[in-house]
VOVOSE-787342 format. One record per residue: residue number from 1; residue in three letters; x, y, z of N, C-alpha, C in turn. Coordinates in steps of 0.001 Angstrom, whole numbers, plus 500000, padded with zeros to 6 digits. Atoms other than C-alpha are relative to their C-alpha. Example, Ala and Ser with C-alpha at 12.3 -4.5 7.8 and 13.67 -1.06 7.14 Angstrom:
BEGIN
REC   resi   resn    neast   nnorth      nup   caeast   canorth     caup    ceast   cnorth      cup
REC      1    ALA   500890   498810   500000   512300    495500   507800   500900   501200   500000
REC      2    SER   499180   498810   499940   513670    498940   507140   499230   501090   500730
This chain:
BEGIN
REC   resi   resn    neast   nnorth      nup   caeast   canorth     caup    ceast   cnorth      cup
REC      1    MET   501723   499620   500729   519239    497520   488859   499250   500488   500249
REC      2    PRO   501046   499263   499666   516724    500167   488981   499218   498869   500579
REC      3    SER   501015   500916   499626   513951    498930   491383   498558   500332   498929
REC      4    ARG   501511   499641   501078   510648    498211   489473   499048   500046   501129
REC      5    GLY   501085   499882   499574   507306    499052   490986   499006   499311   499711
REC      6    LEU   501583   500329   500050   504113    497876   491350   498824   500652   500275
REC      7    ILE   501171   499246   499408   501031    500074   491709   498597   499685   499663
REC      8    VAL   501489   500678   500223   497685    498884   492402   499280   501282   500565
REC      9    GLU   500855   498588   499907   494862    501782   491893   498859   499796   500094
REC     10    MET   501363   500168   499833   491579    501752   493184   499284   500912   500152
REC     11    ALA   500941   499212   499946   489609    504509   492908   498568   500046   500325
REC     12    THR   501251   500612   499779   486398    502809   492438   500545   498359   500341
REC     13    THR   500320   501669   499998   485502    499308   493680   499023   499414   499733
REC     14    PRO   501836   500432   499950   482804    497300   492752   499558   499557   501126
REC     15    GLY   501131   500206   499128   480019    496861   495063   500388   500482   501460
REC     16    ILE   499001   499189   498618   481787    499615   497635   499279   501127   499389
REC     17    PRO   501129   498597   500136   479380    502983   497561   501735   501310   499942
REC     18    GLY   498756   498938   499381   481592    506110   497092   501398   499663   498708
REC     19    ARG   498700   499876   500763   485164    506968   495263   500874   500293   501113
REC     20    LEU   498780   499483   499162   488553    507662   496997   500442   501129   498516
REC     21    ASP   499843   499449   501599   489093    510415   494540   501453   500892   500089
REC     22    TYR   498675   499975   500377   492669    511040   495511   501093   498791   499850
REC     23    VAL   498963   500812   500188   493999    507827   495093   500403   499900   498532
REC     24    PRO   499121   499815   500889   495002    508592   491429   500897   500800   499894
REC     25    TYR   498734   498814   499808   497029    511635   492127   500966   499211   500796
REC     26    GLU   499085   500266   498955   498615    509274   495004   501154   499147   498808
REC     27    ALA   499477   501051   500725   499207    506467   492163   501470   500980   499020
REC     28    GLN   499526   499285   500946   500642    509289   489828   501609   500287   500712
REC     29    ALA   499042   499240   498947   502826    511050   492925   501280   498546   499899
REC     30    VAL   498913   501157   499633   504445    507253   493185   500984   499802   498538
REC     31    THR   499596   500636   501358   505435    507037   489286   501453   501319   500119
REC     32    GLU   499243   498687   500345   507386    510287   489760   501520   499372   500704
REC     33    PHE   498869   500294   499005   510255    508431   492254   500021   498299   499708
REC     34    VAL   499816   501324   500219   509711    504863   491432   500185   499221   498542
REC     35    PRO   500396   500204   501460   510733    503643   487929   499636   498738   499795
REC     36    ARG   500376   501513   500384   510066    500660   485778   498728   499568   500411
REC     37    VAL   500644   500056   499435   506377    501220   487039   499084   498953   499127
REC     38    VAL   501191   500812   500463   503806    498269   486262   498292   500721   500936
REC     39    TRP   501288   499402   499254   500108    500458   486966   498745   499296   499711
REC     40    LEU   501040   500759   500010   497397    498307   487534   498936   500748   500435
REC     41    ALA   501269   499656   499649   493942    500055   487857   498452   499911   499156
REC     42    GLU   500972   500066   500451   490777    500284   487574   498901   500619   498475
REC     43    PRO   499792   499666   501173   489327    500381   484204   499279   501559   499119
REC     44    ASP   500999   498910   500401   486565    503317   484296   500677   501460   500283
REC     45    PHE   499189   498376   499916   489582    506105   485258   500894   500053   498990
REC     46    PRO   499035   499452   500956   491709    507607   482773   500999   499870   500107
REC     47    GLY   498660   499929   499422   494711    507457   484489   500818   500850   499725
REC     48    HIS   499479   498526   499829   495872    510987   484041   501037   499725   499045
REC     49    GLY   498918   500241   500977   497833    509829   480457   500665   498601   500208
REC     50    GLN   499056   501497   499727   499137    506775   482130   498979   498612   498875
REC     51    VAL   501037   500907   500495   497871    503675   479478   500180   498968   501025
REC     52    LEU   500529   501224   499381   496164    500952   481655   500115   498665   499280
REC     53    GLU   499522   501535   500784   497235    497927   480246   499338   498989   500906
REC     54    TYR   500945   501498   499205   495893    495638   483251   498856   500705   500628
REC     55    ILE   501243   499721   499316   492726    495615   485516   500953   499112   501361
REC     56    PRO   499768   500122   498641   493994    495212   489230   499192   498571   500582
REC     57    THR   500922   501121   499870   492354    491505   489701   501334   499447   500921
REC     58    ARG   499060   501183   499451   494011    489094   491988   500586   499221   499697
REC     59    ALA   499268   500814   500753   495631    487064   489722   500754   501132   499312
REC     60    ASN   499016   498918   500885   497390    490259   487496   500976   500224   501823
REC     61    VAL   498877   499668   499000   498596    491524   491148   501285   498793   500019
REC     62    LEU   499671   500911   499609   499916    487792   492228   501112   499758   498614
REC     63    ALA   498860   500630   501287   501312    487600   488445   500911   500612   499969
REC     64    HIS   498815   498989   500429   503627    490700   488557   500865   500225   501450
REC     65    LEU   499211   500334   498672   504462    490339   492517   501436   499850   500046
REC     66    PRO   498560   500858   500099   507452    487913   491760   501139   501322   499450
REC     67    ASP   498954   498821   500794   509121    490888   489577   500641   501371   500617
REC     68    CYS   499856   498334   499664   508732    494051   491350   500745   499887   501728
REC     69    SER   499229   499945   498540   510840    494872   494520   498645   501015   500892
REC     70    ILE   501104   499166   499574   508271    497825   495320   498532   500055   499719
REC     71    ALA   501009   500390   500472   504844    497275   495634   499200   501279   501126
REC     72    HIS   500164   499087   499348   502566    500156   496173   498033   499711   499831
REC     73    TYR   501662   500391   499809   498067    499837   497148   499847   500907   500369
REC     74    ALA   500896   498325   499282   495974    503048   497285   498865   498966   499406
REC     75    CYS   500743   500765   500169   493168    500993   497757   498996   499961   501546
REC     76    HIS   500523   500262   498850   490331    500036   500493   500430   498586   500722
REC     77    GLY   499600   501432   499421   491210    497405   503120   498989   499477   501140
REC     78    VAL   501143   500623   499258   489295    494940   505145   500350   499146   501068
REC     79    THR   499078   500957   499060   490075    493517   508317   498760   498575   500710
REC     80    ASP   500654   500753   499400   488424    490165   509817   499928   499675   501438
REC     81    PRO   500043   500879   498859   487478    489867   512989   500353   498917   500942
REC     82    VAL   500345   501462   500252   487263    486192   513075   501437   499564   499757
REC     83    ASP   498776   500621   500497   489894    484897   511093   501149   501316   499615
REC     84    PRO   498942   499089   500484   493227    487001   510372   500066   499838   498714
REC     85    SER   499495   500192   501310   493844    485232   507333   498968   500231   499032
REC     86    LYS   500903   499487   501076   490978    486719   505805   499919   501138   500089
REC     87    ARG   499628   498674   499780   492037    490150   506132   500917   500216   498609
REC     88    ARG   499861   499624   501143   492322    491816   502703   499839   501096   499142
REC     89    LEU   500180   498589   500947   492597    494710   499951   498672   499894   499219
REC     90    LEU   500756   500864   501168   490195    494699   497731   499908   500646   499013
REC     91    LEU   499493   500191   501561   491078    494418   494407   498422   499985   499199
REC     92    HIS   500898   500058   501175   488532    494569   490976   499416   498936   500187
REC     93    ASP   500753   501613   500214   487280    490713   491412   500240   499680   501798
REC     94    HIS   499852   499837   498906   487374    491255   495369   499108   499038   500769
REC     95    LEU   501139   500940   499684   483633    489590   495589   500594   498242   500081
REC     96    GLU   499877   500636   500666   484798    487114   493312   501505   498657   500920
REC     97    GLU   498964   500207   500041   488453    486165   493883   500812   500882   501427
REC     98    PRO   499320   498573   499398   489787    488262   497175   501518   500000   500304
REC     99    PHE   498645   499859   500532   493209    489397   497426   500437   500068   501886
REC    100    THR   500252   500524   498529   493562    487719   501278   501524   500200   500428
REC    101    VAL   498009   500439   498995   496973    487320   503995   500060   498867   499278
REC    102    ALA   499343   501310   500129   496860    483874   502999   500404   499978   498644
REC    103    SER   499786   499601   501411   497133    484898   499022   501503   500011   499842
REC    104    LEU   498824   499994   500215   500469    485909   499796   500801   498901   499617
REC    105    ALA   499478   501145   499717   501654    482568   500548   500429   499347   498687
REC    106    LEU   499854   500587   500866   501067    481497   496773   500893   500579   498761
REC    107    VAL   499379   499507   500540   503696    483587   495198   501419   500283   500871
REC    108    ASP   498864   499609   499418   507587    483908   495460   500599   501192   499832
REC    109    LEU   499969   498446   499492   508888    487319   496518   501783   500162   500163
REC    110    ASN   498216   499860   499609   512828    487210   496235   500494   501325   499883
REC    111    GLN   499472   498840   500514   512849    490468   494687   499675   500977   500955
REC    112    ALA   500741   499260   499525   510731    492052   497107   500858   500620   501098
REC    113    GLN   499489   499166   498991   511584    495001   499070   499488   500918   501109
REC    114    LEU   500512   499282   498926   509283    497628   500338   498569   499641   499585
REC    115    ALA   501212   500027   500175   505697    497139   500262   498923   501474   500687
REC    116    TYR   500424   499290   499495   503421    500243   500936   498764   499954   499841
REC    117    LEU   501298   500488   500046   499633    499465   501881   499361   501428   500763
REC    118    SER   500844   498693   499662   497716    503065   501537   498611   499415   500058
REC    119    ALA   501423   500173   500317   494705    501604   502455   499660   500189   501966
REC    120    CYS   500490   499928   498938   492318    501646   505961   500489   498565   501016
REC    121    ASN   499615   501370   499668   493369    499193   508691   500723   498908   500076
REC    122    THR   499180   501099   500515   495888    497248   507376   501119   499728   500880
REC    123    ALA   498888   500457   498946   498015    497238   510881   499291   499528   500996
REC    124    LEU   500669   500257   498537   495021    496727   512954   499501   499093   499964
REC    125    ASN   500315   501159   499362   494346    493989   514947   498241   499624   500562
REC    126    ALA   501721   500104   499293   490525    493182   515743   499267   499157   500668
REC    127    ALA   500343   501256   499274   490322    489819   516952   500643   500075   501446
REC    128    THR   500121   499876   498540   489915    490023   520492   500802   499027   500690
REC    129    ASP   499525   501476   499425   491315    486450   521148   501583   500281   499615
REC    130    LEU   498956   500351   500318   494359    487131   519316   500693   501378   500190
REC    131    ILE   499250   498778   499934   495267    490715   520965   501364   500166   500103
REC    132    ASP   498698   499662   500015   498471    490043   521580   500876   499502   499011
REC    133    GLU   499474   500478   501260   499306    488673   518205   500468   501256   499030
REC    134    ALA   499853   499321   500834   500801    491086   515930   499401   499102   498058
REC    135    ILE   500872   500942   500771   498379    489149   512804   499383   500941   499202
REC    136    HIS   500640   498763   501472   497443    492125   509772   500940   499304   498886
REC    137    LEU   499750   500052   501510   497731    492710   506465   501816   500397   500118
REC    138    THR   498734   499607   500424   500984    494620   507017   501489   499324   500635
REC    139    THR   499272   501249   499126   502678    491666   509341   500030   498978   498936
REC    140    ALA   499884   501430   501220   501601    489055   506417   500779   500482   498677
REC    141    PHE   499221   499807   501300   503484    491187   503676   501096   500239   500671
REC    142    GLN   498720   500012   499474   506614    491353   506065   500441   498784   499896
REC    143    LEU   500016   501410   499760   506281    487523   506445   500181   499048   498753
REC    144    ALA   500210   500397   501240   505602    487025   503030   501318   500198   499002
REC    145    GLY   499057   499810   500819   508978    488361   501891   500453   501415   499581
REC    146    PHE   499140   498940   500024   509283    492176   501848   500290   500259   501367
REC    147    PRO   499412   499774   499062   511500    493507   504374   499654   501635   500720
REC    148    HIS   500367   498862   499596   509949    496702   504878   498284   500352   499690
REC    149    VAL   501435   499422   500447   506190    497633   505041   499099   501160   501035
REC    150    ILE   500519   498581   499665   504299    500904   505333   498030   499079   500200
REC    151    GLY   501267   500473   499612   500961    499946   507240   499163   501392   500677
REC    152    THR   500584   498738   499431   497772    502147   508660   499432   499077   501307
REC    153    MET   500733   500817   498934   495935    501395   512221   498546   500379   500072
REC    154    TRP   501245   499613   500028   492824    503096   511226   499961   500409   499100
REC    155    GLU   500136   499213   501365   491399    505019   508587   500898   500922   499606
REC    156    ILE   499136   498969   500160   493280    506959   506972   499219   501128   498959
REC    157    ASN   500733   499395   500440   492369    510647   505106   500616   499686   498494
REC    158    ASP   499683   500082   502162   492532    510321   500766   501049   500757   499732
REC    159    GLN   499365   498599   500350   493785    513550   500489   501476   500296   500238
REC    160    LEU   498558   499628   499472   496915    513966   502906   500617   498662   499597
REC    161    ALA   499366   501611   500039   497448    509984   501880   501409   500928   498740
REC    162    VAL   498805   499590   501078   499121    511714   498830   500921   500624   500326
REC    163    GLU   498709   499631   499639   501156    513732   500403   500798   499180   501076
REC    164    VAL   498950   500682   499082   502507    511147   502967   500773   499474   498739
REC    165    ALA   499303   500615   500704   503045    509229   500154   501545   500372   498905
REC    166    ARG   498856   499612   500579   505151    511595   498086   501012   500514   500590
REC    167    THR   498653   499670   498746   507283    512956   500987   500559   498952   500348
REC    168    PHE   499455   501506   499302   508195    509134   501905   500708   499646   498684
REC    169    TYR   499109   500353   501143   509374    508316   498279   501064   500703   499522
REC    170    ALA   498972   498766   500135   511159    511412   497959   501321   499790   501281
REC    171    ARG   499189   500452   498772   512669    510824   501337   501132   498611   499649
REC    172    LEU   499216   501340   500013   514172    507233   499877   500844   500137   499157
REC    173    GLN   498442   499906   501272   516114    509026   497130   500935   500092   500155
REC    174    THR   498966   499435   499797   519342    508961   496973   500572   501133   499365
REC    175    SER   499292   498700   501520   522036    511947   495403   499832   499216   498675
REC    176    ALA   499961   500707   501398   522208    509291   492717   498385   499775   499068
REC    177    GLY   501147   500215   500801   518337    509272   492156   499333   498484   500051
REC    178    ALA   500659   501339   499539   518024    505839   493500   499081   499753   501314
REC    179    LEU   501054   500120   499141   515596    504543   495818   500945   498771   501252
REC    180    ASP   499760   501363   498736   517107    503426   499381   498994   499646   500811
REC    181    VAL   501486   499840   498933   514114    501588   500939   500743   499660   501320
REC    182    THR   499433   500268   498357   516712    500809   504364   499164   501279   500030
REC    183    ARG   500409   498901   499163   515689    504552   504714   498485   500205   500426
REC    184    ALA   501670   500014   500230   511657    503495   505004   500113   500698   501471
REC    185    ALA   500675   499456   498607   511291    504034   508590   500445   501638   500092
REC    186    GLU   499625   498630   499409   512846    507537   508703   499173   500878   498975
REC    187    ALA   501448   499695   500864   510818    508283   505625   499051   500566   500482
REC    188    LEU   501528   500178   499180   507923    507725   507383   499641   501032   500844
REC    189    HIS   500298   499434   499435   508548    509498   509787   500068   501617   499770
REC    190    SER   500420   498078   500432   509461    512835   508056   498759   500186   499831
REC    191    SER   501564   499803   500145   506119    512232   506438   499062   500611   500650
REC    192    VAL   500764   499946   498421   504303    511892   509562   500056   501327   500409
REC    193    ARG   499755   499180   499673   505810    514571   510879   499742   501789   499180
REC    194    ALA   500329   499111   500429   505316    517073   508207   498285   500344   500099
REC    195    ILE   501447   500057   498583   501549    516199   508732   499621   500513   501154
REC    196    ARG   500383   500011   498782   501478    516491   511953   500263   501831   500177
REC    197    ASN   499685   498511   499316   503338    520138   511799   498789   500599   499366
REC    198    LYS   501412   499268   500115   499994    521159   510009   498809   499840   500751
REC    199    PHE   500979   500473   499121   497733    519437   512264   500083   499540   501151
REC    200    PRO   499465   500398   498182   499333    519306   515741   498984   499301   500764
REC    201    ASN   501046   500227   498716   495690    518721   517226   499324   498750   499596
REC    202    ILE   500604   500986   500361   494544    516226   515183   500597   498667   499668
REC    203    PRO   499039   501136   500203   496610    512898   515580   499367   499046   499035
REC    204    SER   500740   501270   500881   493969    510750   513573   500432   500301   498521
REC    205    LEU   499547   499880   501450   495047    512369   510575   501255   499799   499660
REC    206    TRP   498315   500334   500577   498815    511452   510755   500624   498630   500573
REC    207    ALA   499631   501187   499542   499276    508856   513454   499888   498436   499565
REC    208    ALA   500093   500987   500269   498069    505929   512260   501179   499042   498810
REC    209    TYR   498929   500724   500963   501173    505207   509554   500731   499186   500609
REC    210    LEU   499030   501228   499618   503423    502364   510688   500921   499425   499303
REC    211    HIS   499107   500479   501110   506479    500962   509356   500406   498358   501048
REC    212    ALA   499216   501231   499776   507378    497244   509798   501018   499736   499564
REC    213    GLY   498711   500207   500045   510789    496035   509545   500914   499931   500396
REC    214    ALA   498393   499682   499432   514588    496411   510101   500681   500367   498941
C-alpha cells in the first residue's frame, strides 16, 4: 500500500512575529514524493493551489497521525531547559493546547514509519542536569513509534530547508516510484552533503540535521 503522508505547514504562527517564507515551498516539495497527503496549514496562506481543508491544531494533528506512515512538520520548535516533556512544535493553537512531547503518548502509531521535524532545535537537549540523556522531540517521536526521525540540533535556514527536504525524499524513492524509508539515514546524508558542497565553510547551514533510528 502506498505511504500516506501528513504535512503540517506553519508559515505563520499565532503570537510569534515574522514569517517562515519558504515553509509553503517545502510543503509543496514533499507532495512531489509523498502520495495521499493530508496537508494541514495556517488558514491565512493560499497553499499554492492546494485545497486547505484543515487547520493545524493539536487535535487535528493527533487525529491524523494514526493513519499516516510519514509525518512532515515545517514549523517552529521550542525547547524547555527545565522539563523535557514540555518541548513542543508550535501549531495553530500552541498557546492554548501545546503540541508537546507528552502529547504523543495519546495516539496509536502502528502505521508510523518516518517523522521529519523541519523545525529549529528538535534534537537539542538544553537541560543541563540531563546532559547525558537524549531527551528531545526527535527521540520522543522515535519512542512514540516512528522508527526513523529527522531532527535538528540548532536553528536551520528556512530557504535551504526546502532543498534538504526535496533531496531527502527524492533519495527515498525506489525505481518503482515507492518510498523506502529504510534509506532515511543515507538520504539525509546525501541531502546534507549537497548543501555542504555549496557552503563548505559554513557548517551552521548544514550540520544541524541528524537521523535517529535504525
